[in-house]
N, C-alpha and C positions, 0 to 999 in steps of 0.2 A: 227579535235573534239579531245576535251580532253578525257585524260585516269581516267575512276574513280576512278582509283588507286591514281589519284594524288589532288583528291578531299578529306581532312580532314573529311568532314562526311560521306561519304561513308567508308574510311576506318573505324572510328569509328563504323558503323553501322553492316562492317564484323567483328571487333573485339567482339561486341553484339551478334551476330550470332552463331560464333565459341563458347563463351562464352556459352551461353545457349545449344549450343550442347553437350559442353563438361560437363555441370552439369546432363544433361539426361544421360550422359554416368556413371556419377558417383552413380547415382539414380541404373541403371539398371547394375551396378558391383554391389551394396549392395543387391537388389532384388532376382540376381543369385545365392545368397551364400545359400551353403550346410552345416547345419549343423547337419545332420544327425549321423556322426560319429563322432562327436568332444565335443558329449557334456557327462559326467559320467552317468546321468541319466535325468529323467522326469523333475524335478522341474530344473535342470541347464538350460534343453532345453526350457524350458517355460518362462524362466529368460531372454534367449539369444534371442528368439523370439520378446520379446515384446521391448527388446532392437534394433534391426535391422527394427523393425517395428518404431519403434521412429525415427531412423535415417533415414528411406524410407519418414517418413513425413520432417523432416527436411529439406531434398535433394528435394522439390516440387519446382517447377519452376512457380512462381505465376504472370499471363500475364501481367498483370497490373501494376505489381511493377517491377520496373527498376532494371537489375542485378547488375549495377553499376550506380553511380549517378557524381563519380568523378574522374580527374586521375592528380596524381604527375608524373613529370619529374623530377629528383633529377639532382644539379649538381655531386655530388658522390653518387658512390652507398654505401648505408649506412650500418655504420659497419666492412668496407673492405677496402685495401690500395687501391687507387685507381694510374693506370700511369698516369703520365701526358698526358696531352691530349684526353686522354679519355673521353666518355661520360658516364654521372651517368644510373643510371635504372629508367627503368617506372612502376607505378603502377596502377592499376585500381582500384577506393575504391568503396567496395559494401557491400551488408548487411550480405553477408557470404563468404567464402572462397570458389574457384572455382579452381581445376587444370586441365591441359590436361591428356594427357595419358602417359606423360612422368613426371607426378606430376610437373610440373613447374607453377608457379599462375598464372593463364589469369586472376581471381580478387580477390582481398588482403581483408578480413573482416576488416571492421571499426574499428573494438576493437584493429587489431595488433598493435605493439607499431611503424611501419612501418607507419600507415596509420594516428597520430596523427598530423602530418603537417599540413594535410588538413583542420584542425579544427584551429589550433594556429596558424601556419605561416604569417605572414604581411609583409613589405617591410621594416619597421623597423628591425623585426625579421626572415627575409626569411628561418630560419631553414635548409639550405643548397637545398630550393625547387629552381629548376629553373622556372617554369611554372606548376599553377592549374589550370586546367578545368573544368568547372563543366558544366552539360550536363542537358540539358531541353527535355521532355518528353511529350507526347501526349498518355495517354493511356499506351501501352507498346512500343512504338515505339519513337524511338531514334530522334529528330527533330531539336535539336539545341546544339549550347556548346559555350562558354564562356571563353576566357583564360584571365589569371593573369601572369605576367611575373615579379615574383617577383623579382627576381634580377637585374631587367634592372632600375635604377635608373630617368631614361629619363621617362618611362612608369608614367603617373599621377593616384592615386587612383581613382578608381571609385564606385560606389556601384553595387554589383553583381546584374542585371537585373533578370537572371534566380533564384539569393537566391529571390530574392522579389517577383519572378511570382508563386516559390514554395510553400512559408509563404504562400500567397493568392490563392492558388489553390483552387476551390470549391470542398465541399467532399461530397459523400452521402455514407451512412452506418456511423460504427465505427469510431472511432479515427486510425486517423496512426501515423507513424510512424516521427521522426522528422531528422532520421540519417542523411538526406543531407543537413538537415540547422542548426546542432548545431552549438552554437556561442563558442567561445573563455570562456568564465567567465560559461558556462556551460558544457562544456569538461573538466574543470579542477573538476567540482563535479562529473560530469560522473567516471573520472576514480581517484577517492581519493581509496584509498586503503582499503581493508574487512576489517581490524582490527580494524579501527575509525568511530564512527557514524558521521552520519553529517544531522544537520535542514537545512534546505532550504525554509526561508520566501520569499514567489512572491506573488505578484498580479495576478491581471487579466492576462492573457496572456502573462506572462514572461516563459511559457515551464514549471512549475516546475512538474507537473503529467508526462509529457513527459521525464524529467531532471531522474527523480526515475525509472520511468518503463527503460530506457539505461543504468541507472547503475546497475542497477539487471541486465541486459546483458552482463555488461562488466563485472561485476565480476564473472559471469558463463563463461565467456571466459576466465580470467586472475585465476581462482581458482574452476577451475569445481572439481576436484576429491575431494576437500571439502567439496565444497558446495553439490556434488553429494550425501554425506556419511550424511552431518546436513540439508541439505533443506532450500529451499527459501520462503518467503509467502512473498505475496501484500494484506494488510489489506485497504478497498474502505470503505466508508460513506452507502452503500447502492447496493444492487443488480442490477440497472439499471447505477448504475458508473458504477461496475462491467465490468456488459456487453460493455457498451459504451467503455472501456479501454482493454477488452479482448483477441484482435487482435495484438497488438502492438508488444508482445513478439513472438508471433509465425513466424510474418513477417520476425522477425528477427534470425529465427531461432531458439528460444526458447521455448519448450515445459513442461518444469517439474517444474514451477513456480505456487503453489497453490495460489486461489484467496479466501479470505471470508472477510465476515465483523467482525465489534466487537461479532455482536449478534452470527457469526458461530461461533465462539472462546468460547463464554460462554455458550455454548447451552445446560447445564444441566438438564435441566429443561423447559417445555414447555409456554413458555410466552403467555398468552393472559389478561394479564389487563395492566395496566398503569398507571403511578405518576402524580400528579398533580405539578408542578417548584416546589415549598418547599419540597417537600418529596422528588423527584428527586436531588436537589443542596443536601441536608441533606446523601444521601444514594452514589451520586456521590464524595461525601468529602473525602479526604485522609486519615481523625481521623475514618470513619468506620474501616479501617485495623485495628488498635490498639483496637478496641472493640471485633471487631471479633476474636482477638488474644487474649482478657483476657475471653472471653466466653467460647474460646476453651478448653485453657488452666486452666480453674475451674473446668472440670470436671476429673483434675488428683488431688486426695488426699492421704496424708501421711499414711503410713500401720502404721497399731497399733498393729496386729496378726505377729506372725512367720507364717514361710511357714516351712510345716515339710513333707520331702520328706522320701517316703519307697520307698526303694532298697531290695530286698528280706529278708533277716531276721533284714535289719540293716534302724536304722531311722536319718534321716540326719535334722537337725532344723539350718533353717538360722535367727537369730533374728529383731524383728520391726525395733530397729536400724540400724541393718545391711542395711536392705532393705531399710530406709529413706535414707541412704546414698547414696545407688544406683540410686534413684530416683531423688535426688539433683544433681547428678552429671550429669544426663540427662537431667535436664531442664538448667543448667548449660552451658551446651554445644550448646544449644539452636538449636538443628537438628527439624527437622520437626516431628511432633506429629508422626506420623505415624511412620515412622523410629525409632521413641524412642521407640514406644508401640513396634513394632518388635526386638529391641535392649533388652527389658528390661527382658525377659525370656532367653535371652542368658547369662543376667549379672548377673541373679539370681542361671541359674546351675553352672558357673563360682564360684561362691561363696559354693558352696555345692563339686563341686571339687576339692577345695582348703581343705576342712574340709579331704574329702576320701585321698591326697595325705598326710597331716599330720598322719592319719592311717594306713599311711603303705601301700594301696593301688595303683594303677598303671591306671589308670583312660583313656581313650584317648576321642577323636575329638566325638566318636559313643555314650560314654557314656554321653558326654555333652548335646548331640543332643536329648536323652533320658528322661535327666532328664528339657529339659526345655520344652516336651510334657508332662511333667507327669502332672497328674489332676487338684495336689495341687498347682503346678508355675503357670498351666494357671488360675484356681481362685481365684488367687492373682493378676495375673496381669489384671484381668476383673475386680477386685474391684477397685485397686490402679489407671489404665490408662485404662481405658474405651476404646471400638471403638467409634467415634462421625460419625455421616453420617454428610456432611458439609449441604446439605439442610435442613436438621432438627434442625442442629444447628440456622439458616438463619430463620427457620420458627417460633422457640419459639424466637428468637430472639425481632422478627415484631410483635408476638400475645403476651408475657408475658412483660406486664409492667416493674414490677419488675425488671423481670432478664436483661431484658434491661438496666433500671436504675442502680442497682448493676455494670455493667460492661459497660456504659457509664458516670461514674463518674469521675467527672472533664474534659471531655471530651465534652459531647452534653449536651446541656441546658436542662430545662424541655420543652421548646417551640418548639427543635428541636425533640426531644425523642416524642412529640405531632405527631409531621410532619409525622415520619416514621412508626407509629404504626397502624398495620390493625384496620379499627374500628371494625369488625367480623371475630375475629382469624380464620382461616382455619381448617379444621379438621386432614388434612394429605397433605404430599407432592404432590402428584397426583390431590386434588381437592381443592389445591389453584391456586387462578389466579394472578400469578408472574408478575411481570414488569421486561423490560429490565435492569434495574436499581438491581433487584432481584438477579437476572439471574449474573449479576457480582460481588453481594457478594458473590454466592455461588463459581462462581470461584475462589476469593482470598481465603474462607475457604478449599476449597478443594487444593490450592498452600500449605495453613497450615500444610495441615494433609498428602498430598504427590507431592514432587515436581513436578510442571508441564514441558513437554519437552520442550526442550531450539532448536529453527534452527539456522541457520548459519549466515543467513541476514533477516530483515524483514523491510519492504516496507510500512510507516502508511500514506495514504495521507489524505487528509484535515483534518488534527491532529485538529485543532484549536478548532473542536467541541466537541473535547472528554471532559470527566469528568476526574479527578486524581485517581478515582476509577480507570476505562477504560486504561487511561495510564498504572496505572500498570498490569492489563491484559494483554495486548499489552507488556509489559517490561518484563514480565515473560515467552513470548516465546522466549527471546533472550539473558537469562540471559549471555548465554556463547558463543553470534556471536553480529553480530552489527545490525544497524539498519538505514533506511532513514527514516527522518520524514520531511514531504510535507505539509506546511499550509498557510495560510493568515489572522493574525489575524484578518484585518479589513471583513473578511469572517465569523465569527461567530456568528452561530446563535441558539444556544441554551443559557440555563441560565444560564450555567455553562460552557461555552464558555474560552480558555486561556487567560489568562491577558499577559503572559509573556513566553516566549519559556524558559526562564533560568527554569523557574518553572517546566512550563510541565516537559523537559529534566530530572528533577530532579525527579519527580514523575515517570516517564519511566525506570527510574533506568541508564540514560545516563547522567548524570551533567556533563563529558566532553565534548559530543558532538559538535563538531563546529556548528557554525550558519552561514551560506550564506544568503547574500540575492539578490534577483534579481531585478531588477528595470528596464531591458529593455526589453519593450512588442512590441511583434512578432503579435502576435493574432489580439490583439484589435485594431481597427483602431485610428487614431490621434482625431477626434471628439469626438468617443462617450467613449474613457478611460477620454477625458477632461472634460466632461458633467458626468461621473459619478466620477469623482476623487471631485466635487463638497461638496460631502458628507463628505470626508475623514476626515475633520475637524472635524465632530458631534461623528464620529465610530470608530476612530482610530486614533488620533491626533500627535501621536508621529512616525506615519509612511511615507517614501517616497514616495509620487506618483509615478505610474507608468509610463515612458515616452516611450511613443512609436516610434520605428523605421520606422516603416512603411510609405514608400512617398504617399502612396496613401491615402486621409483622410477618403476614406470610404462615403459610403449612410448614412445619421442621418437625422432627421426630428421628429418633435414634434406634433402630431394635434390633435386637440379637436374634438369630435365626437358626433353622437347624440346615438349610441348604440352598438349592437352586430352586426349589419348589417355591421357598417361600420367597422368594425374591419375585419369581416368575407372579405369584400372590399381590405383593407389594405394586409391581406394574398395572397387573389387573385391576385396583383398587383407583391407582390416578387418572387408568383411562374412562374413569366415570365423571373426570371433569374435563369441562372444555379447553381446547388447546395442545401443544406438542409434547410429547414425555420424553425422555431422554433416558437410557437404563446407560450409566457410564460404569464400566470393568476395566481391570488392568489387562491387558493385552492379551494374555496366555488363559482369560478365564471365559475369552469370548465367545468360541466354539461353543463349550458347553450351555453357555446361557442362550446362544444361538437355537441349539438341537430343544431347550426345555420350552422356549418360547412357539416356537413349530410344534414340538406336541402339545400344546394346552392351544394349539390355532390361535397363540395372535401374532397377528402380520405386525413386521417390524423392516426395516430400511437399516441399508449402511450410513455415517454419515457422507453426506456430498451427493445425496438424491433428495428427492426435494417429498416432504412430506405432505400430504392430502388427506381430505376428512373423514378417510375409512382406513389408511394405514399411518397414526400420528405415532407411535412409538420408531423410535431410533436405537441403535445400538452401536454404543461408541467406546470405541478403544480408547484407554486414556490417552493415549499418544496423541490421540489426535481430537481430543476435546478442547484444546486453548482457542479461543475466539467464538465458541459456538456457544448457545443459547437454549432453554427450552422451558415451557411454561412450568412444567415440575419434571425433577428427576430423583430416580434410583442411583445410589454410588452402591456398588457392591462394592464389600470387604476393603475396607480404606489402606488395611497393611499389606495385600497384596499391592495394592498402586506405589504404594513406596519401596518394597520388596523390589520390584520390576526395574528399577534404575541403580545405577553402577553405582551410587552413595545416596546416603540417609539425608542429606541438605537436598540434594537432586530431588529424591523420592518425597520429602516434605514439599517440596515447591508443585511435583507435580500433585500431591496431593488438593492441596490449595486451590489449584486450577477447577480441579475435578469438584471441590465442594462450593466453587460459586458460578455455576452453570445455570442456577434456577432462577427464575423469573419470579415465580408465584409458591412454587412449594418443593421440600428437598425430604427425601427418606431417605437414612442411611441405616443400609443392612449388613451387620458382619456375624461371623461365626468366630475367629478369631479375636483375641483385645483389642479394643481401639490402641493406635500409639498414646505413648503418655503426653506426648504434646496438646493432646486434644482433651485431656478429662484432667 
């Protein structure tokens, strides 16, 4: 009878059990910490208690998430002198570090330098790796392994079956991490340095979103102290998308990354209105930044009267010409409007102090501060450099034709000015029906008045849909930090969508960012991406089509149907398969399809809600499909998806998005003829 200890799979299962036990012990150690006598006050105690709570969360053992997914057997010990004939070290690669009671690693974090060869090593360049082992799991149980002997020239190169299986594994619930399947070209982007910004152009299924999230996780690992001070942020297109991706970073042990939409970042006013396309295009144009600057600084007027400061029995007079010099110096320094306004009373006070010193007095800083607070100085500052409310400034620009014309001279023509002027001026900031584009203008004005807080790193996903002014709004949040920009020019579905990444990066304030292109498709099946790529010559002729690396061509079918009943029947067929199902349709058709699904007794949820094993069907309006993915998709009426958009090109781009949401299979149902670009 064979000893189980001689069975490699049994040994690996034993190591998994021991690693899980060690992780539980690590968590128990943190839970048992007594901080009662180690903090100076209740504030320190509260901070430390919060940090301990976050550490406990990070050490959670997710039962259905593998603790490690790979193993590296090195020929030699990394970074150490190796005795002749001695074997190299062995490392298990996982989502987080786990050590035993002696502090020896049982699982090494995938972000550690010693783990990098798991993603980069090849037979051409084995990076001192003798064996790379991948593990296969069913649920949380280790059920298979697969070896590559990278240093053995006699072993032929083959495609990893476990890697393909992991890529194609059905998914229910939110987006999962790709840490077990990261490819060399993706790993290069993930591990690029914090100081530089990166722009990733990637077609559907190339993993650009996951790469961006894993880059954040890597940067937090490599620069934790710095980013703990400065902060990190992920910016997504909508709440449904953010909900979909929100579990990726916690699964990697990172809990401190904030998530927001652009609308969240610029929420200075309540958004209750919408713009038509011509108005939104003009408001989103970068020229509006100069219009706002002119309008803001028009409030600065040159002084015509002297300032007379009375202190005791003495009167100190600062003449108008000297005040004008002070104002011009502040304007020439090009500092924020609010900062200059704050500096002006101190500059005037300094001029008074110079006179006092000439008169034989010896004033100190307290005297200067007192002079700066003098009523005459305050009155002069109010007259020369008045406080400006950003929302009121934008309100006036959009309500007052003469004010707009004056400050848009040479920037906007008459037709453009007419497009953004409100037909009925609002009475106040609160009563105005602000649009999303208006909120961005207010954010720009607010930054002109007072500098926006900058973070250490910002990830901007689905960036192709942003206007130049929205890029500026995001760029303000990382002026002193770096950015990871993710997008696909072919999926731009707004009238102001990005024309080139070079232009977009200029608006973001990161013109030197490195542009990387991902063209290997891991998610979308071969037959599906090939069909969708028929649209590329019409929507983005310069882009390289995605080449699927999937050996499984996937399930693909185009059906002419009689009506909604046949669409529901297609959903019922796909529900027989394992995994998630998405029914994607033009927004206007969603209510009718929802009624049909309910009548047929098929449970369904809207995007943004988490699928379960009982309810695996999501009914997705085409306008919200971007960035989401499902194992199987039914795409209803492609022509209706196109016709819902303001122009044919935008409609074809929206169709391209909806065609590329499937991981394992796609069924297209249509009653009207398919667009000629697909046939």
